[in-house]
PyMOL Python script that loads the backbone (N, CA, C, O; Angstrom):
from pymol import cmd

cmd.read_pdbstr("""\
ATOM      1  N   MET A   1     -88.116 124.395-190.411  1.00  0.00           N
ATOM      2  CA  MET A   1     -89.026 123.837-189.457  1.00  0.00           C
ATOM      3  C   MET A   1     -88.200 123.365-188.277  1.00  0.00           C
ATOM      4  O   MET A   1     -87.211 122.648-188.429  1.00  0.00           O
ATOM      5  N   ASP A   2     -88.627 123.780-187.107  1.00  0.00           N
ATOM      6  CA  ASP A   2     -87.951 123.404-185.878  1.00  0.00           C
ATOM      7  C   ASP A   2     -88.945 123.474-184.721  1.00  0.00           C
ATOM      8  O   ASP A   2     -90.093 123.886-184.889  1.00  0.00           O
ATOM      9  N   ALA A   3     -88.481 123.066-183.556  1.00  0.00           N
ATOM     10  CA  ALA A   3     -89.365 123.053-182.390  1.00  0.00           C
ATOM     11  C   ALA A   3     -89.883 124.452-182.068  1.00  0.00           C
ATOM     12  O   ALA A   3     -91.050 124.616-181.713  1.00  0.00           O
ATOM     13  N   ASP A   4     -89.025 125.451-182.189  1.00  0.00           N
ATOM     14  CA  ASP A   4     -89.473 126.821-181.909  1.00  0.00           C
ATOM     15  C   ASP A   4     -90.595 127.239-182.854  1.00  0.00           C
ATOM     16  O   ASP A   4     -91.573 127.852-182.425  1.00  0.00           O
ATOM     17  N   GLY A   5     -90.461 126.913-184.135  1.00  0.00           N
ATOM     18  CA  GLY A   5     -91.494 127.254-185.117  1.00  0.00           C
ATOM     19  C   GLY A   5     -92.818 126.580-184.815  1.00  0.00           C
ATOM     20  O   GLY A   5     -93.881 127.183-184.964  1.00  0.00           O
ATOM     21  N   LEU A   6     -92.749 125.328-184.389  1.00  0.00           N
ATOM     22  CA  LEU A   6     -93.986 124.626-184.036  1.00  0.00           C
ATOM     23  C   LEU A   6     -94.609 125.204-182.767  1.00  0.00           C
ATOM     24  O   LEU A   6     -95.833 125.238-182.647  1.00  0.00           O
ATOM     25  N   GLU A   7     -93.791 125.655-181.824  1.00  0.00           N
ATOM     26  CA  GLU A   7     -94.330 126.312-180.628  1.00  0.00           C
ATOM     27  C   GLU A   7     -94.989 127.641-180.989  1.00  0.00           C
ATOM     28  O   GLU A   7     -96.023 127.994-180.422  1.00  0.00           O
ATOM     29  N   ILE A   8     -94.401 128.377-181.925  1.00  0.00           N
ATOM     30  CA  ILE A   8     -95.011 129.633-182.381  1.00  0.00           C
ATOM     31  C   ILE A   8     -96.368 129.344-183.016  1.00  0.00           C
ATOM     32  O   ILE A   8     -97.347 130.035-182.735  1.00  0.00           O
ATOM     33  N   LEU A   9     -96.427 128.334-183.864  1.00  0.00           N
ATOM     34  CA  LEU A   9     -97.688 127.929-184.481  1.00  0.00           C
ATOM     35  C   LEU A   9     -98.724 127.575-183.420  1.00  0.00           C
ATOM     36  O   LEU A   9     -99.879 127.988-183.518  1.00  0.00           O
ATOM     37  N   ALA A  10     -98.323 126.821-182.419  1.00  0.00           N
ATOM     38  CA  ALA A  10     -99.233 126.422-181.342  1.00  0.00           C
ATOM     39  C   ALA A  10     -99.745 127.625-180.560  1.00  0.00           C
ATOM     40  O   ALA A  10    -100.924 127.682-180.209  1.00  0.00           O
ATOM     41  N   ARG A  11     -98.863 128.591-180.285  1.00  0.00           N
ATOM     42  CA  ARG A  11     -99.293 129.800-179.558  1.00  0.00           C
ATOM     43  C   ARG A  11    -100.282 130.605-180.389  1.00  0.00           C
ATOM     44  O   ARG A  11    -101.246 131.146-179.849  1.00  0.00           O
ATOM     45  N   LEU A  12    -100.057 130.690-181.679  1.00  0.00           N
ATOM     46  CA  LEU A  12    -100.988 131.406-182.555  1.00  0.00           C
ATOM     47  C   LEU A  12    -102.362 130.739-182.511  1.00  0.00           C
ATOM     48  O   LEU A  12    -103.381 131.414-182.362  1.00  0.00           O
ATOM     49  N   ARG A  13    -102.384 129.433-182.640  1.00  0.00           N
ATOM     50  CA  ARG A  13    -103.659 128.711-182.575  1.00  0.00           C
ATOM     51  C   ARG A  13    -104.329 128.875-181.218  1.00  0.00           C
ATOM     52  O   ARG A  13    -105.555 128.944-181.134  1.00  0.00           O
ATOM     53  N   ALA A  14    -103.539 128.938-180.165  1.00  0.00           N
ATOM     54  CA  ALA A  14    -104.088 129.087-178.813  1.00  0.00           C
ATOM     55  C   ALA A  14    -104.806 130.416-178.636  1.00  0.00           C
ATOM     56  O   ALA A  14    -105.655 130.544-177.754  1.00  0.00           O
ATOM     57  N   THR A  15    -104.480 131.409-179.461  1.00  0.00           N
ATOM     58  CA  THR A  15    -105.165 132.701-179.391  1.00  0.00           C
ATOM     59  C   THR A  15    -106.519 132.663-180.096  1.00  0.00           C
ATOM     60  O   THR A  15    -107.292 133.620-180.030  1.00  0.00           O
ATOM     61  N   GLY A  16    -106.797 131.548-180.771  1.00  0.00           N
ATOM     62  CA  GLY A  16    -108.068 131.413-181.470  1.00  0.00           C
ATOM     63  C   GLY A  16    -107.963 131.543-182.976  1.00  0.00           C
ATOM     64  O   GLY A  16    -108.965 131.423-183.682  1.00  0.00           O
ATOM     65  N   VAL A  17    -106.765 131.784-183.473  1.00  0.00           N
ATOM     66  CA  VAL A  17    -106.574 131.884-184.921  1.00  0.00           C
ATOM     67  C   VAL A  17    -106.586 130.476-185.510  1.00  0.00           C
ATOM     68  O   VAL A  17    -105.763 129.635-185.147  1.00  0.00           O
ATOM     69  N   ALA A  18    -107.511 130.232-186.409  1.00  0.00           N
ATOM     70  CA  ALA A  18    -107.583 128.931-187.084  1.00  0.00           C
ATOM     71  C   ALA A  18    -106.630 128.972-188.270  1.00  0.00           C
ATOM     72  O   ALA A  18    -106.881 129.678-189.247  1.00  0.00           O
ATOM     73  N   CYS A  19    -105.554 128.227-188.190  1.00  0.00           N
ATOM     74  CA  CYS A  19    -104.583 128.230-189.277  1.00  0.00           C
ATOM     75  C   CYS A  19    -103.993 126.839-189.450  1.00  0.00           C
ATOM     76  O   CYS A  19    -103.957 126.028-188.524  1.00  0.00           O
ATOM     77  N   ALA A  20    -103.539 126.599-190.653  1.00  0.00           N
ATOM     78  CA  ALA A  20    -102.907 125.323-190.981  1.00  0.00           C
ATOM     79  C   ALA A  20    -101.435 125.578-191.287  1.00  0.00           C
ATOM     80  O   ALA A  20    -101.068 126.627-191.816  1.00  0.00           O
ATOM     81  N   SER A  21    -100.621 124.624-190.954  1.00  0.00           N
ATOM     82  CA  SER A  21     -99.207 124.741-191.295  1.00  0.00           C
ATOM     83  C   SER A  21     -98.990 124.257-192.725  1.00  0.00           C
ATOM     84  O   SER A  21     -99.759 123.450-193.247  1.00  0.00           O
ATOM     85  N   VAL A  22     -97.942 124.761-193.339  1.00  0.00           N
ATOM     86  CA  VAL A  22     -97.565 124.345-194.688  1.00  0.00           C
ATOM     87  C   VAL A  22     -96.107 123.895-194.628  1.00  0.00           C
ATOM     88  O   VAL A  22     -95.236 124.643-194.183  1.00  0.00           O
ATOM     89  N   CYS A  23     -95.854 122.693-195.071  1.00  0.00           N
ATOM     90  CA  CYS A  23     -94.495 122.142-195.092  1.00  0.00           C
ATOM     91  C   CYS A  23     -93.877 122.094-193.694  1.00  0.00           C
ATOM     92  O   CYS A  23     -92.670 122.286-193.543  1.00  0.00           O
ATOM     93  N   MET A  24     -94.684 121.843-192.691  1.00  0.00           N
ATOM     94  CA  MET A  24     -94.184 121.636-191.336  1.00  0.00           C
ATOM     95  C   MET A  24     -94.636 120.253-190.889  1.00  0.00           C
ATOM     96  O   MET A  24     -95.359 120.099-189.905  1.00  0.00           O
ATOM     97  N   ASP A  25     -94.187 119.247-191.644  1.00  0.00           N
ATOM     98  CA  ASP A  25     -94.579 117.863-191.368  1.00  0.00           C
ATOM     99  C   ASP A  25     -93.394 116.947-191.647  1.00  0.00           C
ATOM    100  O   ASP A  25     -92.382 117.371-192.205  1.00  0.00           O
ATOM    101  N   ARG A  26     -93.533 115.703-191.257  1.00  0.00           N
ATOM    102  CA  ARG A  26     -92.439 114.756-191.408  1.00  0.00           C
ATOM    103  C   ARG A  26     -92.088 114.520-192.880  1.00  0.00           C
ATOM    104  O   ARG A  26     -90.918 114.347-193.221  1.00  0.00           O
ATOM    105  N   GLU A  27     -93.094 114.512-193.740  1.00  0.00           N
ATOM    106  CA  GLU A  27     -92.841 114.331-195.169  1.00  0.00           C
ATOM    107  C   GLU A  27     -91.918 115.433-195.695  1.00  0.00           C
ATOM    108  O   GLU A  27     -90.967 115.155-196.425  1.00  0.00           O
ATOM    109  N   SER A  28     -92.200 116.667-195.327  1.00  0.00           N
ATOM    110  CA  SER A  28     -91.354 117.791-195.754  1.00  0.00           C
ATOM    111  C   SER A  28     -89.972 117.698-195.114  1.00  0.00           C
ATOM    112  O   SER A  28     -88.960 117.947-195.770  1.00  0.00           O
ATOM    113  N   TYR A  29     -89.934 117.340-193.832  1.00  0.00           N
ATOM    114  CA  TYR A  29     -88.644 117.181-193.159  1.00  0.00           C
ATOM    115  C   TYR A  29     -87.788 116.173-193.918  1.00  0.00           C
ATOM    116  O   TYR A  29     -86.631 116.449-194.234  1.00  0.00           O
ATOM    117  N   ASP A  30     -88.353 115.014-194.208  1.00  0.00           N
ATOM    118  CA  ASP A  30     -87.599 113.968-194.893  1.00  0.00           C
ATOM    119  C   ASP A  30     -87.168 114.405-196.296  1.00  0.00           C
ATOM    120  O   ASP A  30     -86.048 114.125-196.723  1.00  0.00           O
ATOM    121  N   ALA A  31     -88.057 115.085-197.002  1.00  0.00           N
ATOM    122  CA  ALA A  31     -87.762 115.502-198.373  1.00  0.00           C
ATOM    123  C   ALA A  31     -86.650 116.551-198.434  1.00  0.00           C
ATOM    124  O   ALA A  31     -85.908 116.609-199.414  1.00  0.00           O
ATOM    125  N   TYR A  32     -86.531 117.374-197.399  1.00  0.00           N
ATOM    126  CA  TYR A  32     -85.583 118.481-197.422  1.00  0.00           C
ATOM    127  C   TYR A  32     -84.554 118.406-196.305  1.00  0.00           C
ATOM    128  O   TYR A  32     -83.960 119.415-195.926  1.00  0.00           O
ATOM    129  N   ALA A  33     -84.350 117.209-195.784  1.00  0.00           N
ATOM    130  CA  ALA A  33     -83.391 117.026-194.688  1.00  0.00           C
ATOM    131  C   ALA A  33     -81.986 117.480-195.054  1.00  0.00           C
ATOM    132  O   ALA A  33     -81.199 117.826-194.173  1.00  0.00           O
ATOM    133  N   GLN A  34     -81.659 117.481-196.351  1.00  0.00           N
ATOM    134  CA  GLN A  34     -80.325 117.933-196.758  1.00  0.00           C
ATOM    135  C   GLN A  34     -80.102 119.407-196.425  1.00  0.00           C
ATOM    136  O   GLN A  34     -78.962 119.871-196.426  1.00  0.00           O
ATOM    137  N   PHE A  35     -81.170 120.145-196.141  1.00  0.00           N
ATOM    138  CA  PHE A  35     -81.062 121.547-195.752  1.00  0.00           C
ATOM    139  C   PHE A  35     -81.113 121.710-194.234  1.00  0.00           C
ATOM    140  O   PHE A  35     -81.294 122.814-193.719  1.00  0.00           O
ATOM    141  N   GLY A  36     -80.953 120.604-193.538  1.00  0.00           N
ATOM    142  CA  GLY A  36     -81.011 120.627-192.086  1.00  0.00           C
ATOM    143  C   GLY A  36     -79.716 121.097-191.463  1.00  0.00           C
ATOM    144  O   GLY A  36     -78.665 121.129-192.102  1.00  0.00           O
ATOM    145  N   THR A  37     -79.821 121.462-190.191  1.00  0.00           N
ATOM    146  CA  THR A  37     -78.651 121.927-189.448  1.00  0.00           C
ATOM    147  C   THR A  37     -78.784 121.528-187.980  1.00  0.00           C
ATOM    148  O   THR A  37     -79.879 121.289-187.471  1.00  0.00           O
ATOM    149  N   THR A  38     -77.659 121.466-187.339  1.00  0.00           N
ATOM    150  CA  THR A  38     -77.619 121.225-185.897  1.00  0.00           C
ATOM    151  C   THR A  38     -77.244 122.495-185.147  1.00  0.00           C
ATOM    152  O   THR A  38     -77.093 122.487-183.925  1.00  0.00           O
ATOM    153  N   LEU A  39     -77.095 123.600-185.903  1.00  0.00           N
ATOM    154  CA  LEU A  39     -76.651 124.856-185.302  1.00  0.00           C
ATOM    155  C   LEU A  39     -77.749 125.910-185.299  1.00  0.00           C
ATOM    156  O   LEU A  39     -78.554 125.988-186.227  1.00  0.00           O
ATOM    157  N   GLY A  40     -77.769 126.712-184.253  1.00  0.00           N
ATOM    158  CA  GLY A  40     -78.709 127.820-184.149  1.00  0.00           C
ATOM    159  C   GLY A  40     -78.213 129.012-184.943  1.00  0.00           C
ATOM    160  O   GLY A  40     -77.139 128.961-185.544  1.00  0.00           O
ATOM    161  N   ALA A  41     -78.988 130.085-184.948  1.00  0.00           N
ATOM    162  CA  ALA A  41     -78.646 131.293-185.695  1.00  0.00           C
ATOM    163  C   ALA A  41     -77.324 131.900-185.229  1.00  0.00           C
ATOM    164  O   ALA A  41     -76.627 132.548-186.009  1.00  0.00           O
ATOM    165  N   ASP A  42     -76.981 131.692-183.966  1.00  0.00           N
ATOM    166  CA  ASP A  42     -75.731 132.239-183.431  1.00  0.00           C
ATOM    167  C   ASP A  42     -74.540 131.304-183.630  1.00  0.00           C
ATOM    168  O   ASP A  42     -73.430 131.611-183.195  1.00  0.00           O
ATOM    169  N   GLY A  43     -74.765 130.170-184.282  1.00  0.00           N
ATOM    170  CA  GLY A  43     -73.683 129.227-184.549  1.00  0.00           C
ATOM    171  C   GLY A  43     -73.450 128.192-183.469  1.00  0.00           C
ATOM    172  O   GLY A  43     -72.585 127.326-183.606  1.00  0.00           O
ATOM    173  N   SER A  44     -74.218 128.279-182.399  1.00  0.00           N
ATOM    174  CA  SER A  44     -74.057 127.293-181.321  1.00  0.00           C
ATOM    175  C   SER A  44     -74.964 126.085-181.584  1.00  0.00           C
ATOM    176  O   SER A  44     -75.985 126.210-182.260  1.00  0.00           O
ATOM    177  N   PRO A  45     -74.592 124.921-181.052  1.00  0.00           N
ATOM    178  CA  PRO A  45     -75.417 123.726-181.255  1.00  0.00           C
ATOM    179  C   PRO A  45     -76.827 123.911-180.684  1.00  0.00           C
ATOM    180  O   PRO A  45     -77.004 124.500-179.618  1.00  0.00           O
ATOM    181  N   ILE A  46     -77.809 123.405-181.401  1.00  0.00           N
ATOM    182  CA  ILE A  46     -79.194 123.438-180.916  1.00  0.00           C
ATOM    183  C   ILE A  46     -79.330 122.320-179.886  1.00  0.00           C
ATOM    184  O   ILE A  46     -79.168 121.148-180.226  1.00  0.00           O
ATOM    185  N   PRO A  47     -79.625 122.667-178.631  1.00  0.00           N
ATOM    186  CA  PRO A  47     -79.697 121.632-177.586  1.00  0.00           C
ATOM    187  C   PRO A  47     -80.992 120.823-177.657  1.00  0.00           C
ATOM    188  O   PRO A  47     -82.028 121.307-178.113  1.00  0.00           O
ATOM    189  N   ARG A  48     -80.902 119.607-177.204  1.00  0.00           N
ATOM    190  CA  ARG A  48     -82.121 118.813-177.014  1.00  0.00           C
ATOM    191  C   ARG A  48     -82.880 119.423-175.850  1.00  0.00           C
ATOM    192  O   ARG A  48     -82.305 120.083-174.985  1.00  0.00           O
ATOM    193  N   ARG A  49     -84.187 119.186-175.849  1.00  0.00           N
ATOM    194  CA  ARG A  49     -84.987 119.730-174.755  1.00  0.00           C
ATOM    195  C   ARG A  49     -86.223 118.871-174.538  1.00  0.00           C
ATOM    196  O   ARG A  49     -86.604 118.060-175.382  1.00  0.00           O
ATOM    197  N   GLU A  50     -86.819 119.071-173.408  1.00  0.00           N
ATOM    198  CA  GLU A  50     -88.041 118.348-173.064  1.00  0.00           C
ATOM    199  C   GLU A  50     -89.201 118.977-173.834  1.00  0.00           C
ATOM    200  O   GLU A  50     -89.420 120.184-173.731  1.00  0.00           O
ATOM    201  N   PRO A  51     -89.943 118.187-174.598  1.00  0.00           N
ATOM    202  CA  PRO A  51     -91.086 118.753-175.327  1.00  0.00           C
ATOM    203  C   PRO A  51     -92.159 119.255-174.363  1.00  0.00           C
ATOM    204  O   PRO A  51     -92.420 118.637-173.330  1.00  0.00           O
ATOM    205  N   LYS A  52     -92.770 120.371-174.711  1.00  0.00           N
ATOM    206  CA  LYS A  52     -93.887 120.893-173.923  1.00  0.00           C
ATOM    207  C   LYS A  52     -95.132 120.062-174.211  1.00  0.00           C
ATOM    208  O   LYS A  52     -95.273 119.480-175.286  1.00  0.00           O
ATOM    209  N   GLU A  53     -96.008 120.019-173.255  1.00  0.00           N
ATOM    210  CA  GLU A  53     -97.260 119.271-173.399  1.00  0.00           C
ATOM    211  C   GLU A  53     -98.419 120.236-173.645  1.00  0.00           C
ATOM    212  O   GLU A  53     -98.328 121.422-173.330  1.00  0.00           O
ATOM    213  N   GLY A  54     -99.494 119.722-174.204  1.00  0.00           N
ATOM    214  CA  GLY A  54    -100.723 120.485-174.350  1.00  0.00           C
ATOM    215  C   GLY A  54    -100.685 121.574-175.401  1.00  0.00           C
ATOM    216  O   GLY A  54    -101.474 122.518-175.341  1.00  0.00           O
ATOM    217  N   LEU A  55     -99.781 121.461-176.365  1.00  0.00           N
ATOM    218  CA  LEU A  55     -99.709 122.475-177.415  1.00  0.00           C
ATOM    219  C   LEU A  55    -100.852 122.295-178.409  1.00  0.00           C
ATOM    220  O   LEU A  55    -101.340 121.184-178.616  1.00  0.00           O
ATOM    221  N   CYS A  56    -101.262 123.378-179.008  1.00  0.00           N
ATOM    222  CA  CYS A  56    -102.331 123.355-180.022  1.00  0.00           C
ATOM    223  C   CYS A  56    -101.744 122.938-181.365  1.00  0.00           C
ATOM    224  O   CYS A  56    -101.613 123.746-182.285  1.00  0.00           O
ATOM    225  N   LEU A  57    -101.394 121.660-181.453  1.00  0.00           N
ATOM    226  CA  LEU A  57    -100.823 121.084-182.659  1.00  0.00           C
ATOM    227  C   LEU A  57    -101.596 119.831-183.032  1.00  0.00           C
ATOM    228  O   LEU A  57    -102.222 119.197-182.183  1.00  0.00           O
ATOM    229  N   THR A  58    -101.547 119.481-184.306  1.00  0.00           N
ATOM    230  CA  THR A  58    -102.156 118.224-184.747  1.00  0.00           C
ATOM    231  C   THR A  58    -101.282 117.071-184.259  1.00  0.00           C
ATOM    232  O   THR A  58    -100.148 117.281-183.830  1.00  0.00           O
ATOM    233  N   ASP A  59    -101.814 115.861-184.327  1.00  0.00           N
ATOM    234  CA  ASP A  59    -101.033 114.693-183.914  1.00  0.00           C
ATOM    235  C   ASP A  59     -99.741 114.578-184.724  1.00  0.00           C
ATOM    236  O   ASP A  59     -98.684 114.268-184.175  1.00  0.00           O
ATOM    237  N   GLU A  60     -99.831 114.827-186.026  1.00  0.00           N
ATOM    238  CA  GLU A  60     -98.649 114.756-186.887  1.00  0.00           C
ATOM    239  C   GLU A  60     -97.623 115.827-186.501  1.00  0.00           C
ATOM    240  O   GLU A  60     -96.422 115.560-186.469  1.00  0.00           O
ATOM    241  N   GLU A  61     -98.102 117.032-186.211  1.00  0.00           N
ATOM    242  CA  GLU A  61     -97.208 118.109-185.793  1.00  0.00           C
ATOM    243  C   GLU A  61     -96.557 117.799-184.449  1.00  0.00           C
ATOM    244  O   GLU A  61     -95.376 118.081-184.249  1.00  0.00           O
ATOM    245  N   VAL A  62     -97.325 117.221-183.526  1.00  0.00           N
ATOM    246  CA  VAL A  62     -96.781 116.854-182.218  1.00  0.00           C
ATOM    247  C   VAL A  62     -95.679 115.807-182.385  1.00  0.00           C
ATOM    248  O   VAL A  62     -94.643 115.888-181.725  1.00  0.00           O
ATOM    249  N   ALA A  63     -95.895 114.837-183.254  1.00  0.00           N
ATOM    250  CA  ALA A  63     -94.883 113.802-183.476  1.00  0.00           C
ATOM    251  C   ALA A  63     -93.588 114.410-184.008  1.00  0.00           C
ATOM    252  O   ALA A  63     -92.502 114.053-183.552  1.00  0.00           O
ATOM    253  N   LEU A  64     -93.697 115.317-184.960  1.00  0.00           N
ATOM    254  CA  LEU A  64     -92.506 115.986-185.490  1.00  0.00           C
ATOM    255  C   LEU A  64     -91.863 116.845-184.406  1.00  0.00           C
ATOM    256  O   LEU A  64     -90.644 116.814-184.236  1.00  0.00           O
ATOM    257  N   TYR A  65     -92.659 117.600-183.681  1.00  0.00           N
ATOM    258  CA  TYR A  65     -92.168 118.455-182.602  1.00  0.00           C
ATOM    259  C   TYR A  65     -91.357 117.637-181.587  1.00  0.00           C
ATOM    260  O   TYR A  65     -90.246 118.019-181.218  1.00  0.00           O
ATOM    261  N   ARG A  66     -91.916 116.526-181.149  1.00  0.00           N
ATOM    262  CA  ARG A  66     -91.223 115.684-180.164  1.00  0.00           C
ATOM    263  C   ARG A  66     -89.902 115.151-180.724  1.00  0.00           C
ATOM    264  O   ARG A  66     -88.886 115.138-180.030  1.00  0.00           O
ATOM    265  N   ALA A  67     -89.927 114.714-181.981  1.00  0.00           N
ATOM    266  CA  ALA A  67     -88.718 114.186-182.602  1.00  0.00           C
ATOM    267  C   ALA A  67     -87.645 115.273-182.720  1.00  0.00           C
ATOM    268  O   ALA A  67     -86.461 114.996-182.529  1.00  0.00           O
ATOM    269  N   LEU A  68     -88.052 116.499-183.031  1.00  0.00           N
ATOM    270  CA  LEU A  68     -87.103 117.610-183.134  1.00  0.00           C
ATOM    271  C   LEU A  68     -86.530 117.979-181.765  1.00  0.00           C
ATOM    272  O   LEU A  68     -85.342 118.282-181.649  1.00  0.00           O
ATOM    273  N   CYS A  69     -87.361 117.955-180.743  1.00  0.00           N
ATOM    274  CA  CYS A  69     -86.907 118.310-179.396  1.00  0.00           C
ATOM    275  C   CYS A  69     -85.930 117.286-178.825  1.00  0.00           C
ATOM    276  O   CYS A  69     -84.924 117.653-178.219  1.00  0.00           O
ATOM    277  N   THR A  70     -86.223 116.027-179.016  1.00  0.00           N
ATOM    278  CA  THR A  70     -85.503 114.963-178.317  1.00  0.00           C
ATOM    279  C   THR A  70     -84.276 114.435-179.035  1.00  0.00           C
ATOM    280  O   THR A  70     -83.536 113.631-178.468  1.00  0.00           O
ATOM    281  N   GLY A  71     -84.041 114.860-180.262  1.00  0.00           N
ATOM    282  CA  GLY A  71     -82.890 114.360-180.993  1.00  0.00           C
ATOM    283  C   GLY A  71     -83.157 113.071-181.744  1.00  0.00           C
ATOM    284  O   GLY A  71     -82.221 112.411-182.195  1.00  0.00           O
ATOM    285  N   ALA A  72     -84.428 112.704-181.885  1.00  0.00           N
ATOM    286  CA  ALA A  72     -84.778 111.493-182.629  1.00  0.00           C
ATOM    287  C   ALA A  72     -84.513 111.661-184.127  1.00  0.00           C
ATOM    288  O   ALA A  72     -84.438 110.677-184.862  1.00  0.00           O
ATOM    289  N   LEU A  73     -84.373 112.900-184.570  1.00  0.00           N
ATOM    290  CA  LEU A  73     -84.039 113.197-185.962  1.00  0.00           C
ATOM    291  C   LEU A  73     -82.628 113.786-186.000  1.00  0.00           C
ATOM    292  O   LEU A  73     -82.210 114.436-185.042  1.00  0.00           O
ATOM    293  N   PRO A  74     -81.889 113.569-187.085  1.00  0.00           N
ATOM    294  CA  PRO A  74     -80.492 114.012-187.111  1.00  0.00           C
ATOM    295  C   PRO A  74     -80.290 115.527-187.077  1.00  0.00           C
ATOM    296  O   PRO A  74     -79.289 116.004-186.544  1.00  0.00           O
ATOM    297  N   ASN A  75     -81.218 116.277-187.633  1.00  0.00           N
ATOM    298  CA  ASN A  75     -81.106 117.737-187.651  1.00  0.00           C
ATOM    299  C   ASN A  75     -82.300 118.347-186.935  1.00  0.00           C
ATOM    300  O   ASN A  75     -83.439 118.129-187.349  1.00  0.00           O
ATOM    301  N   PRO A  76     -82.066 119.107-185.871  1.00  0.00           N
ATOM    302  CA  PRO A  76     -83.192 119.706-185.150  1.00  0.00           C
ATOM    303  C   PRO A  76     -83.845 120.883-185.865  1.00  0.00           C
ATOM    304  O   PRO A  76     -84.833 121.436-185.380  1.00  0.00           O
ATOM    305  N   ARG A  77     -83.294 121.269-187.021  1.00  0.00           N
ATOM    306  CA  ARG A  77     -83.919 122.339-187.789  1.00  0.00           C
ATOM    307  C   ARG A  77     -83.652 122.120-189.272  1.00  0.00           C
ATOM    308  O   ARG A  77     -82.539 121.779-189.672  1.00  0.00           O
ATOM    309  N   VAL A  78     -84.690 122.321-190.085  1.00  0.00           N
ATOM    310  CA  VAL A  78     -84.567 122.311-191.539  1.00  0.00           C
ATOM    311  C   VAL A  78     -85.006 123.684-192.018  1.00  0.00           C
ATOM    312  O   VAL A  78     -86.074 124.173-191.650  1.00  0.00           O
ATOM    313  N   GLU A  79     -84.185 124.288-192.828  1.00  0.00           N
ATOM    314  CA  GLU A  79     -84.463 125.635-193.324  1.00  0.00           C
ATOM    315  C   GLU A  79     -85.595 125.609-194.342  1.00  0.00           C
ATOM    316  O   GLU A  79     -85.393 125.195-195.484  1.00  0.00           O
ATOM    317  N   GLN A  80     -86.780 126.046-193.938  1.00  0.00           N
ATOM    318  CA  GLN A  80     -87.937 126.048-194.833  1.00  0.00           C
ATOM    319  C   GLN A  80     -87.738 126.982-196.020  1.00  0.00           C
ATOM    320  O   GLN A  80     -88.327 126.780-197.082  1.00  0.00           O
ATOM    321  N   GLU A  81     -86.917 127.991-195.840  1.00  0.00           N
ATOM    322  CA  GLU A  81     -86.666 128.928-196.927  1.00  0.00           C
ATOM    323  C   GLU A  81     -86.017 128.238-198.125  1.00  0.00           C
ATOM    324  O   GLU A  81     -86.040 128.766-199.237  1.00  0.00           O
ATOM    325  N   ARG A  82     -85.440 127.061-197.897  1.00  0.00           N
ATOM    326  CA  ARG A  82     -84.781 126.325-198.969  1.00  0.00           C
ATOM    327  C   ARG A  82     -85.748 125.423-199.741  1.00  0.00           C
ATOM    328  O   ARG A  82     -85.384 124.870-200.778  1.00  0.00           O
ATOM    329  N   ILE A  83     -86.966 125.275-199.244  1.00  0.00           N
ATOM    330  CA  ILE A  83     -87.967 124.473-199.959  1.00  0.00           C
ATOM    331  C   ILE A  83     -88.385 125.256-201.196  1.00  0.00           C
ATOM    332  O   ILE A  83     -88.764 126.421-201.084  1.00  0.00           O
ATOM    333  N   PRO A  84     -88.324 124.640-202.372  1.00  0.00           N
ATOM    334  CA  PRO A  84     -88.717 125.356-203.590  1.00  0.00           C
ATOM    335  C   PRO A  84     -90.143 125.901-203.476  1.00  0.00           C
ATOM    336  O   PRO A  84     -91.051 125.195-203.038  1.00  0.00           O
ATOM    337  N   ILE A  85     -90.328 127.152-203.870  1.00  0.00           N
ATOM    338  CA  ILE A  85     -91.627 127.815-203.739  1.00  0.00           C
ATOM    339  C   ILE A  85     -92.715 127.036-204.474  1.00  0.00           C
ATOM    340  O   ILE A  85     -93.858 126.997-204.019  1.00  0.00           O
ATOM    341  N   ALA A  86     -92.377 126.420-205.595  1.00  0.00           N
ATOM    342  CA  ALA A  86     -93.368 125.639-206.330  1.00  0.00           C
ATOM    343  C   ALA A  86     -93.895 124.475-205.486  1.00  0.00           C
ATOM    344  O   ALA A  86     -95.076 124.136-205.561  1.00  0.00           O
ATOM    345  N   GLN A  87     -93.025 123.872-204.690  1.00  0.00           N
ATOM    346  CA  GLN A  87     -93.450 122.781-203.813  1.00  0.00           C
ATOM    347  C   GLN A  87     -94.360 123.292-202.703  1.00  0.00           C
ATOM    348  O   GLN A  87     -95.358 122.653-202.370  1.00  0.00           O
ATOM    349  N   ALA A  88     -94.022 124.429-202.139  1.00  0.00           N
ATOM    350  CA  ALA A  88     -94.852 125.015-201.085  1.00  0.00           C
ATOM    351  C   ALA A  88     -96.215 125.409-201.646  1.00  0.00           C
ATOM    352  O   ALA A  88     -97.243 125.144-201.022  1.00  0.00           O
ATOM    353  N   LEU A  89     -96.229 126.036-202.813  1.00  0.00           N
ATOM    354  CA  LEU A  89     -97.493 126.439-203.438  1.00  0.00           C
ATOM    355  C   LEU A  89     -98.350 125.234-203.774  1.00  0.00           C
ATOM    356  O   LEU A  89     -99.575 125.296-203.668  1.00  0.00           O
ATOM    357  N   ALA A  90     -97.734 124.155-204.171  1.00  0.00           N
ATOM    358  CA  ALA A  90     -98.483 122.938-204.502  1.00  0.00           C
ATOM    359  C   ALA A  90     -99.213 122.384-203.270  1.00  0.00           C
ATOM    360  O   ALA A  90    -100.240 121.720-203.408  1.00  0.00           O
ATOM    361  N   ARG A  91     -98.690 122.653-202.075  1.00  0.00           N
ATOM    362  CA  ARG A  91     -99.305 122.174-200.842  1.00  0.00           C
ATOM    363  C   ARG A  91    -100.502 123.018-200.435  1.00  0.00           C
ATOM    364  O   ARG A  91    -101.328 122.592-199.628  1.00  0.00           O
ATOM    365  N   LEU A  92    -100.590 124.225-201.001  1.00  0.00           N
ATOM    366  CA  LEU A  92    -101.712 125.100-200.687  1.00  0.00           C
ATOM    367  C   LEU A  92    -102.917 124.661-201.477  1.00  0.00           C
ATOM    368  O   LEU A  92    -103.983 125.266-201.364  1.00  0.00           O
TER     369      LEU A  92
END
""", "prot")
cmd.dss("prot")
cmd.show_as("cartoon", "prot")
cmd.util.cbc("prot")
cmd.orient("prot")
């Protein structure tokens, strides 16, 4: 879960697709923060950035998005692939 992922979710919703996120919330971030990173896929540091406004996100998603963008959280990305599948399925 990272700012880019939340922006992708927001763009999908903006097209009219009604969808809910799974494990893209602060509770999941906190539970799996040990799988977090400060590096992007290319190995470079993930920079802080100004959060976009008016995204099609819930209030909880916006709060996480802002925290990820601004550096309010120690890791700007947590690898969702590391969340145990049983935990993800339980959220469905």
